[in-house]
Each structure stands twice: as C-alpha cells, then as structure tokens.
Backbone bond lengths (Angstrom), bond angles and torsions (degrees), N, CA, C in turn:
res aa  C-N    CA-C-N  psi(-1)  N-CA   C-N-CA  omega(-1)  CA-C   N-CA-C  phi
1 M - - - 1.477 - - 1.538 111.38 -
2 F 1.252 116.04 144.64 1.469 121.56 -179.25 1.495 108.69 -74.23
3 E 1.352 115.71 129.40 1.451 121.90 176.44 1.540 111.67 -123.70
4 L 1.343 114.83 139.47 1.413 118.35 175.83 1.508 106.15 -106.27
5 N 1.352 113.01 79.15 1.456 117.72 -178.77 1.452 112.83 -105.05
6 A 1.299 117.66 175.04 1.530 121.51 -174.17 1.507 112.40 -65.18
7 S 1.263 121.11 -14.66 1.440 122.36 178.65 1.540 112.16 -73.54
8 R 1.296 117.81 -20.29 1.414 122.44 -178.72 1.628 109.97 -80.52
9 V 1.311 115.38 141.79 1.418 118.33 170.78 1.528 108.14 -94.65
10 V 1.301 115.30 145.43 1.443 122.27 -178.54 1.521 109.41 -108.44
11 Y 1.232 123.50 122.66 1.457 125.91 173.78 1.516 110.23 -110.99
12 L 1.254 119.41 119.94 1.490 122.77 -179.80 1.530 106.85 -101.25
13 H 1.237 116.79 124.17 1.497 123.53 177.16 1.554 106.15 -85.47
14 R 1.327 116.32 122.45 1.449 126.34 -172.72 1.570 111.16 -68.93
15 D 1.307 116.27 -45.46 1.518 117.35 -172.43 1.487 111.18 -80.68
16 A 1.288 117.33 150.12 1.498 122.66 174.57 1.450 110.27 -63.41
17 I 1.345 114.79 147.18 1.474 119.70 177.07 1.523 109.17 -117.48
18 D 1.304 118.36 165.18 1.353 127.94 168.67 1.562 109.39 -69.08
19 F 1.316 120.50 110.63 1.404 122.49 -171.50 1.580 113.06 -74.13
20 R 1.301 117.57 -1.85 1.431 119.95 172.17 1.506 113.85 -78.13
21 K 1.381 113.93 -8.10 1.457 113.80 -179.58 1.528 110.98 -72.77
22 N 1.353 112.91 142.05 1.460 121.10 179.75 1.520 109.64 -101.41
23 I 1.336 115.76 -160.91 1.458 121.58 -176.79 1.564 110.03 -60.39
24 N 1.364 117.70 -46.68 1.442 120.97 -178.42 1.504 110.52 -63.34
25 G 1.316 117.26 -44.35 1.457 120.55 179.57 1.532 114.44 -61.69
26 L 1.365 115.51 -43.70 1.399 122.32 179.45 1.603 111.37 -66.95
27 A 1.331 117.08 -42.69 1.477 122.21 -176.52 1.571 103.46 -66.73
28 S 1.303 121.27 -38.52 1.443 123.90 177.68 1.523 111.05 -64.23
29 L 1.292 117.14 -40.06 1.486 123.86 176.04 1.523 109.21 -63.22
30 V 1.287 119.82 -45.00 1.496 124.57 176.50 1.552 110.25 -57.73
31 E 1.303 118.21 -46.75 1.415 119.34 -175.27 1.493 114.01 -80.66
32 H 1.330 119.80 -39.92 1.492 121.06 -173.62 1.509 110.33 -88.36
33 A 1.349 117.06 -54.35 1.437 119.30 -174.66 1.572 112.91 -73.99
34 L 1.344 115.59 -40.74 1.429 118.98 -177.41 1.553 114.02 -92.37
35 G 1.297 115.64 -17.08 1.510 119.88 -178.58 1.479 110.42 66.53
36 M 1.356 118.99 36.10 1.503 120.73 178.09 1.531 111.35 -118.90
37 N 1.275 118.80 169.06 1.442 125.23 -178.41 1.513 109.09 -91.27
38 A 1.363 119.50 110.64 1.440 122.82 179.13 1.489 112.68 -63.07
39 F 1.327 120.11 -19.49 1.438 123.90 -177.93 1.529 116.54 -93.31
40 A 1.380 113.27 4.90 1.438 120.23 -178.12 1.540 113.62 -67.63
41 N 1.254 117.86 167.00 1.443 122.56 173.73 1.508 110.43 -74.64
42 A 1.282 117.38 62.84 1.448 122.58 -174.05 1.480 109.27 -148.50
43 V 1.347 115.41 166.52 1.477 121.22 167.89 1.544 106.95 -123.67
44 F 1.332 111.98 149.97 1.454 120.32 -178.95 1.514 108.88 -120.87
45 V 1.395 114.34 126.32 1.363 124.04 -171.41 1.471 110.43 -108.42
46 F 1.355 117.09 131.59 1.445 123.78 -175.10 1.583 109.19 -129.60
47 G 1.326 117.17 147.75 1.412 120.51 177.97 1.506 111.54 -128.74
48 N 1.343 118.11 160.22 1.430 121.72 174.27 1.564 108.14 -89.67
49 R 1.341 113.53 175.66 1.438 119.35 -175.64 1.518 115.55 -60.83
50 R 1.395 114.65 -37.68 1.461 118.29 178.73 1.569 115.58 -79.73
51 K 1.340 115.70 -8.83 1.423 124.34 -178.60 1.520 112.07 59.16
52 D 1.318 116.69 35.13 1.451 120.79 171.72 1.528 112.17 -108.22
53 R 1.330 116.70 4.10 1.500 121.87 178.14 1.504 108.35 -139.12
54 I 1.352 112.74 145.38 1.487 120.92 176.27 1.478 105.80 -132.74
55 K 1.342 114.63 141.54 1.512 123.61 168.03 1.494 106.26 -120.47
56 I 1.371 113.86 136.54 1.495 121.55 176.81 1.479 108.85 -122.49
57 L 1.326 113.00 119.72 1.487 120.30 176.63 1.536 113.92 -103.62
58 G 1.338 116.31 132.81 1.516 119.56 -179.96 1.484 109.63 -147.69
59 W 1.342 115.20 148.63 1.433 121.57 174.48 1.438 110.77 -98.46
60 D 1.315 120.88 141.70 1.441 129.26 -179.71 1.517 111.11 -135.35
61 R 1.255 118.07 95.37 1.516 128.94 -178.72 1.456 118.17 33.18
62 N 1.279 123.09 -35.75 1.503 120.92 178.63 1.544 113.57 -141.31
63 G 1.288 115.71 16.10 1.503 117.89 177.00 1.445 110.85 -179.18
64 F 1.340 115.87 166.87 1.445 125.92 178.32 1.547 109.01 -90.75
65 W 1.358 112.18 150.07 1.471 119.98 174.77 1.562 102.13 -117.11
66 L 1.350 119.74 139.52 1.447 122.73 171.92 1.508 106.09 -128.45
67 L 1.340 113.98 115.82 1.458 121.29 177.97 1.551 109.18 -107.73
68 Q 1.346 117.14 143.61 1.410 119.90 -179.90 1.539 108.50 -136.20
69 K 1.366 114.83 144.72 1.428 119.25 176.54 1.570 105.03 -133.92
70 R 1.320 114.30 135.26 1.455 120.13 178.84 1.543 106.10 -122.86
71 L 1.379 117.89 124.44 1.384 122.74 178.26 1.549 110.87 -85.05
72 E 1.312 114.44 149.45 1.428 118.06 177.21 1.569 107.77 -113.31
73 G 1.322 118.83 107.65 1.475 119.29 176.39 1.539 109.79 84.98
74 A 1.319 124.41 13.61 1.413 120.50 -179.68 1.533 107.28 -150.07
75 R 1.364 117.36 175.90 1.443 123.78 -179.02 1.503 109.81 -138.47
76 F 1.334 114.57 149.27 1.444 121.48 174.94 1.531 109.11 -77.89
77 V 1.321 118.54 141.94 1.424 125.00 176.15 1.533 108.26 -91.90
78 W 1.343 113.81 108.00 1.483 121.76 -171.73 1.503 109.01 -84.57
79 P 1.331 118.16 121.22 1.549 121.83 179.69 1.549 113.13 -83.80
80 G 1.315 116.07 168.81 1.442 124.57 168.70 1.486 115.83 64.86
81 K 1.272 116.05 66.71 1.416 119.27 -176.43 1.540 116.53 -75.19
82 D 1.298 116.72 -8.94 1.402 121.09 -176.62 1.563 115.28 -96.25
83 R 1.322 117.30 -5.80 1.455 117.99 -178.48 1.527 110.26 -131.45
84 P 1.315 119.16 152.76 1.437 122.22 -178.77 1.569 111.67 -72.38
85 V 1.336 118.66 -28.35 1.403 121.55 177.88 1.548 107.45 -135.47
86 V 1.379 115.00 135.40 1.452 122.56 -177.91 1.507 106.47 -115.35
87 E 1.311 114.32 130.80 1.474 118.57 175.26 1.542 109.48 -90.79
88 L 1.330 116.52 129.12 1.512 121.83 -179.29 1.464 107.44 -122.80
89 T 1.381 115.94 166.84 1.385 122.05 168.12 1.461 107.10 -91.53
90 V 1.355 117.67 166.84 1.444 123.18 177.39 1.504 110.17 -60.67
91 Q 1.347 116.11 -40.34 1.526 119.94 175.65 1.489 112.51 -60.74
92 Q 1.320 118.72 -43.94 1.475 121.43 173.78 1.483 114.09 -56.04
93 L 1.355 114.55 -41.79 1.490 120.06 177.32 1.508 110.69 -60.87
94 H 1.297 117.93 -41.57 1.474 122.69 177.19 1.530 109.62 -60.69
95 W 1.299 114.46 -44.56 1.449 120.76 179.05 1.544 112.51 -63.68
96 L 1.305 117.41 -42.35 1.469 123.86 174.15 1.520 108.27 -58.66
97 L 1.340 119.34 -45.75 1.474 122.73 -176.82 1.502 109.53 -67.35
98 D 1.350 118.04 -28.28 1.459 121.93 177.97 1.563 113.87 -84.69
99 G 1.330 114.68 -0.29 1.498 118.84 176.14 1.528 114.96 89.57
100 I 1.306 116.25 17.00 1.535 117.65 -178.09 1.527 105.13 -88.09
101 D 1.399 112.00 141.85 1.442 119.43 175.17 1.535 108.29 -82.20
102 L 1.298 116.99 107.61 1.453 122.03 179.83 1.480 116.95 -60.57
103 S 1.320 116.01 -32.71 1.461 120.89 178.44 1.519 113.29 -70.03
104 A 1.306 117.44 -24.95 1.457 123.51 176.14 1.516 114.75 -76.72
105 M 1.331 117.26 -20.03 1.425 120.86 -174.83 1.483 110.68 -82.08
106 R 1.295 117.56 130.14 1.499 120.46 179.02 1.548 106.49 -130.54
107 G 1.315 116.26 132.35 1.427 119.46 174.77 1.547 112.93 -97.23
108 H 1.249 116.75 175.37 1.491 119.66 176.03 1.494 109.66 -67.67
109 A 1.331 115.50 150.74 1.452 120.49 178.06 1.553 109.90 -72.41
110 A 1.276 117.44 143.96 1.455 119.80 177.54 1.497 110.01 -76.33
111 V 1.343 118.32 141.98 1.483 123.41 -179.79 1.521 106.90 -126.49
112 S 1.274 118.57 154.07 1.440 123.58 174.54 1.554 108.59 -142.03
113 F 1.308 110.39 143.09 1.462 115.86 -177.55 1.569 107.48 -127.99
114 Q 1.301 117.42 160.98 1.442 125.04 -179.62 1.537 107.44 -98.62
115 K 1.373 120.26 -34.43 1.446 122.93 -176.28 1.484 108.95 -139.73
116 A 1.344 117.05 149.85 1.442 120.73 177.44 1.494 112.17 -84.83
117 A 1.302 118.14 -23.69 1.492 117.45 -173.21 1.593 105.40 -140.87
C-alpha cells in the first residue's frame, strides 16, 4: 500500500503544468525536464496555473500512484519562488494541502552549547 510517511522526499515543481497530463506524462516530466528518478522513494507535486489543483505522483514497489486534490473557492500557497523545484518534508506537504503559507512559518533558531553549567 502507498504510504506518505516521513521517509519519502517531497519535490514540488514550481511551474504550472498542463493538468491533462496523466501518470506517463508526469513521470516523463520528472525524468526529462527535472532530471530526477520517477521511481525514487519520493513524491512529486505539481500544480495548475490557478493553483487550485494539485497532482501528486509517487512510485510504490510495483506501480505508480496519482493523487489529485481540487479546491473549491480557495488556492494553494506555492512556496519557493526562486527555484524550479523545491524540496519539502512530508509535514510541509500536509501543511501546503491544508492551505498554510510555508514561507510565513518560522521556527525557533537552533542553539548549541558546550557545557550545561
């Protein structure tokens, strides 16, 4: 069964795609346009021009999965405007699907110490 667990890498394609593309078209886009392995332990996320639809392509040991979500009256907030492909965590993908603006989220700064006392 296909699992979207933390071991998978998420690659978000920045540019809009033709949403008529199916599994074969998206796998070809991953390999030829992005230069990545469509069979990797990863999922590839694509959006349409209006950013109200998302397709997610993933390989699962003997076949591809293609997931699609269409929003009604809302749009996804697309991150990473400076690169053609953005690498996300699975948690960030869930946030994106929930409508959260990833660029507005800021965590605490990491600190390191040499001694406790």
